[in-house]
Structure formats: C-alpha cells, structure tokens
TISEMI-978526 format. One record per residue (C-alpha): residue number from 1; residue in one letter; x, y, z. Coordinates in pm, whole numbers, plus 50000, padded with zeros to 5 digits. Example, Ala and Ser with C-alpha at 12.3 -4.5 7.8 and 13.67 -1.06 7.14 Angstrom:
% TISEMI-978526
<site k="1" r="a" X="51230" Y="49550" Z="50780"/>
<site k="2" r="s" X="51367" Y="49894" Z="50714"/>
% end
This chain:
% TISEMI-978526
<site k="1" r="m" X="08219" Y="45546" Z="69514"/>
<site k="2" r="t" X="08484" Y="45560" Z="69247"/>
<site k="3" r="m" X="08417" Y="45687" Z="68900"/>
<site k="4" r="c" X="08642" Y="45715" Z="68600"/>
<site k="5" r="y" X="08584" Y="45973" Z="68327"/>
<site k="6" r="d" X="08705" Y="45862" Z="67988"/>
<site k="7" r="g" X="08494" Y="46083" Z="67762"/>
<site k="8" r="a" X="08165" Y="45905" Z="67824"/>
<site k="9" r="l" X="07922" Y="45931" Z="68111"/>
<site k="10" r="v" X="07994" Y="45665" Z="68366"/>
<site k="11" r="m" X="07725" Y="45592" Z="68623"/>
<site k="12" r="p" X="07815" Y="45474" Z="68971"/>
<site k="13" r="s" X="07767" Y="45104" Z="69031"/>
<site k="14" r="s" X="07474" Y="45167" Z="69271"/>
<site k="15" r="y" X="07258" Y="45404" Z="69064"/>
<site k="16" r="a" X="06877" Y="45377" Z="69058"/>
<site k="17" r="v" X="06654" Y="45426" Z="68756"/>
<site k="18" r="m" X="06368" Y="45669" Z="68824"/>
<site k="19" r="d" X="06050" Y="45710" Z="68625"/>
<site k="20" r="e" X="05878" Y="46040" Z="68539"/>
<site k="21" r="e" X="05648" Y="46031" Z="68844"/>
<site k="22" r="e" X="05943" Y="46006" Z="69080"/>
<site k="23" r="m" X="06119" Y="46292" Z="68903"/>
<site k="24" r="t" X="05806" Y="46505" Z="68933"/>
<site k="25" r="y" X="05798" Y="46434" Z="69304"/>
<site k="26" r="l" X="06165" Y="46531" Z="69343"/>
<site k="27" r="e" X="06114" Y="46851" Z="69146"/>
<site k="28" r="g" X="05820" Y="46933" Z="69369"/>
<site k="29" r="g" X="05571" Y="46972" Z="69087"/>
<site k="30" r="k" X="05228" Y="46820" Z="69121"/>
<site k="31" r="f" X="04887" Y="46919" Z="68986"/>
<site k="32" r="y" X="04607" Y="46928" Z="69241"/>
<site k="33" r="g" X="04281" Y="46979" Z="69062"/>
<site k="34" r="v" X="04006" Y="46839" Z="68845"/>
<site k="35" r="n" X="03962" Y="46757" Z="68481"/>
<site k="36" r="l" X="03602" Y="46823" Z="68384"/>
<site k="37" r="s" X="03439" Y="46672" Z="68078"/>
<site k="38" r="a" X="03206" Y="46868" Z="67852"/>
<site k="39" r="a" X="02903" Y="46696" Z="68012"/>
<site k="40" r="q" X="03021" Y="46786" Z="68363"/>
<site k="41" r="c" X="03077" Y="47148" Z="68258"/>
<site k="42" r="g" X="02726" Y="47150" Z="68110"/>
<site k="43" r="n" X="02576" Y="47025" Z="68437"/>
<site k="44" r="i" X="02763" Y="47290" Z="68636"/>
<site k="45" r="a" X="02653" Y="47559" Z="68388"/>
<site k="46" r="t" X="02289" Y="47453" Z="68424"/>
<site k="47" r="t" X="02311" Y="47467" Z="68804"/>
<site k="48" r="l" X="02481" Y="47808" Z="68797"/>
<site k="49" r="g" X="02223" Y="47941" Z="68554"/>
<site k="50" r="t" X="01939" Y="47828" Z="68779"/>
<site k="51" r="l" X="02106" Y="47980" Z="69085"/>
<site k="52" r="g" X="02173" Y="48306" Z="68900"/>
<site k="53" r="l" X="01808" Y="48333" Z="68801"/>
<site k="54" r="s" X="01695" Y="48258" Z="69159"/>
<site k="55" r="f" X="01930" Y="48521" Z="69300"/>
<site k="56" r="t" X="01812" Y="48776" Z="69043"/>
<site k="57" r="i" X="01447" Y="48719" Z="69140"/>
<site k="58" r="t" X="01536" Y="48740" Z="69510"/>
<site k="59" r="s" X="01727" Y="49065" Z="69450"/>
<site k="60" r="l" X="01432" Y="49217" Z="69267"/>
<site k="61" r="a" X="01191" Y="49111" Z="69543"/>
<site k="62" r="a" X="01421" Y="49257" Z="69811"/>
<site k="63" r="t" X="01439" Y="49583" Z="69613"/>
<site k="64" r="v" X="01060" Y="49609" Z="69605"/>
<site k="65" r="i" X="01039" Y="49529" Z="69977"/>
<site k="66" r="g" X="01309" Y="49789" Z="70047"/>
<site k="67" r="y" X="01081" Y="50069" Z="69927"/>
<site k="68" r="i" X="00822" Y="49989" Z="70193"/>
<site k="69" r="p" X="00862" Y="50242" Z="70477"/>
<site k="70" r="g" X="01054" Y="50091" Z="70768"/>
<site k="71" r="l" X="01203" Y="49806" Z="70562"/>
<site k="72" r="q" X="01493" Y="49990" Z="70396"/>
<site k="73" r="a" X="01736" Y="49726" Z="70528"/>
<site k="74" r="a" X="01607" Y="49499" Z="70251"/>
<site k="75" r="l" X="01799" Y="49717" Z="70003"/>
<site k="76" r="a" X="02125" Y="49581" Z="70147"/>
<site k="77" r="a" X="01995" Y="49229" Z="70087"/>
<site k="78" r="a" X="01903" Y="49331" Z="69732"/>
<site k="79" r="k" X="02263" Y="49438" Z="69665"/>
<site k="80" r="f" X="02396" Y="49116" Z="69819"/>
<site k="81" r="f" X="02173" Y="48894" Z="69607"/>
<site k="82" r="g" X="02253" Y="49107" Z="69304"/>
<site k="83" r="m" X="02624" Y="49038" Z="69353"/>
<site k="84" r="l" X="02553" Y="48666" Z="69388"/>
<site k="85" r="a" X="02347" Y="48674" Z="69067"/>
<site k="86" r="t" X="02629" Y="48848" Z="68881"/>
<site k="87" r="t" X="02885" Y="48597" Z="69006"/>
<site k="88" r="c" X="02668" Y="48303" Z="68903"/>
<site k="89" r="t" X="02604" Y="48455" Z="68561"/>
<site k="90" r="i" X="02974" Y="48508" Z="68489"/>
<site k="91" r="s" X="03056" Y="48158" Z="68613"/>
<site k="92" r="w" X="02771" Y="48016" Z="68404"/>
<site k="93" r="a" X="02921" Y="48179" Z="68093"/>
<site k="94" r="v" X="03263" Y="48022" Z="68160"/>
<site k="95" r="f" X="03128" Y="47671" Z="68221"/>
<site k="96" r="d" X="02885" Y="47697" Z="67928"/>
<site k="97" r="y" X="03177" Y="47788" Z="67701"/>
<site k="98" r="c" X="03378" Y="47492" Z="67833"/>
<site k="99" r="s" X="03084" Y="47256" Z="67784"/>
<site k="100" r="r" X="03085" Y="47348" Z="67415"/>
<site k="101" r="n" X="03465" Y="47305" Z="67391"/>
<site k="102" r="n" X="03532" Y="46954" Z="67532"/>
<site k="103" r="g" X="03567" Y="47050" Z="67901"/>
<site k="104" r="m" X="03838" Y="47207" Z="68113"/>
<site k="105" r="s" X="04110" Y="47150" Z="68373"/>
<site k="106" r="l" X="04113" Y="47359" Z="68687"/>
<site k="107" r="g" X="04355" Y="47334" Z="68979"/>
<site k="108" r="f" X="04678" Y="47428" Z="69155"/>
<site k="109" r="e" X="05029" Y="47362" Z="69024"/>
<site k="110" r="s" X="05261" Y="47312" Z="69321"/>
<site k="111" r="s" X="05588" Y="47370" Z="69133"/>
<site k="112" r="t" X="05486" Y="47719" Z="69024"/>
<site k="113" r="k" X="05255" Y="47780" Z="69321"/>
<site k="114" r="k" X="04984" Y="47913" Z="69090"/>
<site k="115" r="f" X="04626" Y="47832" Z="69013"/>
<site k="116" r="v" X="04599" Y="47708" Z="68658"/>
<site k="117" r="y" X="04318" Y="47632" Z="68414"/>
<site k="118" r="s" X="04292" Y="47517" Z="68057"/>
<site k="119" r="i" X="04006" Y="47474" Z="67815"/>
<site k="120" r="k" X="04045" Y="47156" Z="67614"/>
% end
C-alpha cells in the first residue's frame, strides 16, 4: 500500500467505510440491558408492593409464632421475611418513581464494565 502525504489526508485505495455500529463493536462497547416504559415500571412497582406486603404479613406471623414455647426457630424466619419485605419496599419506591417519570434504562455497559441505569 503506497500513500502520499501532500498536506491532506489520503486514504489507501482499499479502505472500507464503517458505520457507527461497527465502530461500537470495534471499541468493545455494547449495552446489555432493558429500556422500561412508564407502564412497565408501574406494573413492576405494583408487583413489588404486593410482594412486600405479603412478606411483611408473613414476618409478623412468624414473629408471633416464634413466641410460642418450642418454636423459637420461627424468629429466624421472621427476620428473613422482614429483610425480603424491606428489599421489596425499597425496590417498589424506585420503580414507582420511574413509572411517574417516563420509565428507565437498566443494564450493563461492556466498554466500562459497569452496571448503569438512567431515569428518563
């Protein structure tokens, strides 16, 4: 391949034009994730809210059962279901917020090797 430099960029005679997708592939950057609409976030928030309430009731029932003599192991279950209820409640708050703000994007960016999210 011979090239001559005369002050301007001279491309080799066998160059190939690449679009943005090909450049992204060469740079190694790709987004693996989901884009959720406001309606989808609302459905997820409703499900998480229902699960959180169910786990809270189960935790309270296990606490009551744990005070029966001989059934103290139920207190461990009460703590477990309490943690699940807390997790669902926090997640519900995030998805409820996103449902009121046009949705969200959630995924993994391969070029930075980080999990990323954005609220639209």
